[in-house]
C-alpha positions, 0 to 999 in steps of 0.5 A: 096896895098902899101901907096902912097910915098907921104902919110904919116901914123898916124898910124905906119906899125904894125898899117895898115892893108896890105890894108893900112887902120888904125886898131885902138888900140886893146880893150884890152889896160885898163887905166893904173893903179892909182887912180881917183883924178877928173872927168869931165861930159859935154855935148856932145858940141864943145863950152865946150873945154875950160872947158875941157882944164881949168879942165884938167890944174887945176886938173894936178896942185892941184894932181901932180907933172907935169912941167909946159910943161908937163900940157901944153902938157896934156890939149892939147891931152885932147882937141883931145880926147874931141874933136873926142868924140864930132865929134862922138857923136851926142847927151849926155855928155862925160866924163873927168877923172884924174888918177895919180898913185904916185907910178909909177910918171904917171897920165893919161887923160880918155876920155868917150863917147858912141859912142862903135865904135874904136877910128881910126887914119888917114891916109893924103895924101899928095896933096889930098884936101879932106885931107888939112882940120884940122881933123884927127890929132889928134890922131897921137899928141896923140901918139906923146906927150903921154907915152902911149895911147890905149882905150877898150869899156865902158859900155856904149860907150868907154873910150879913155885914154893917159898917160904922166909921172909926172916927174924924180924920185928925182935925174934922169933926166928927162923922154922924154914923147916919147914912142919911147924913149924908145926903 
């Protein structure tokens, strides 16, 4: 079955099955290498999003050379992953970790929650009132802004992550953060 021409997918064609249903990344997508430099555990409560945003910004500025605009993007994406985790985690805690790899000039933000189900990017259809809300766009933002993203099962649920560049090599132009700029 083909998607109607009025639908826009938050996933690419190779990430959708024959019916057009989203197919999440394979579980074999471990987070990028690096050292965990900071971790925050918060209750699975949407009112804690401000603490997650502040944590990501402060830790990025403390541990990496990421410019302000990259920190802004990372805060947005971390907020999206945290909000998704809260939506699908009825109780318990969510961990947010910052992994830094100075050798490759990258960092990753990992959001761990107790729900073992894989993240499923939404397919949005224009003209459908049920799709008019604000939910379902978070993973599209992550895919669009991050250098890479993925998820993997953990012992108690799953970890969803995104990676970004901290900045250019000395004397090099800044890298664009989007995956499609490298293709």
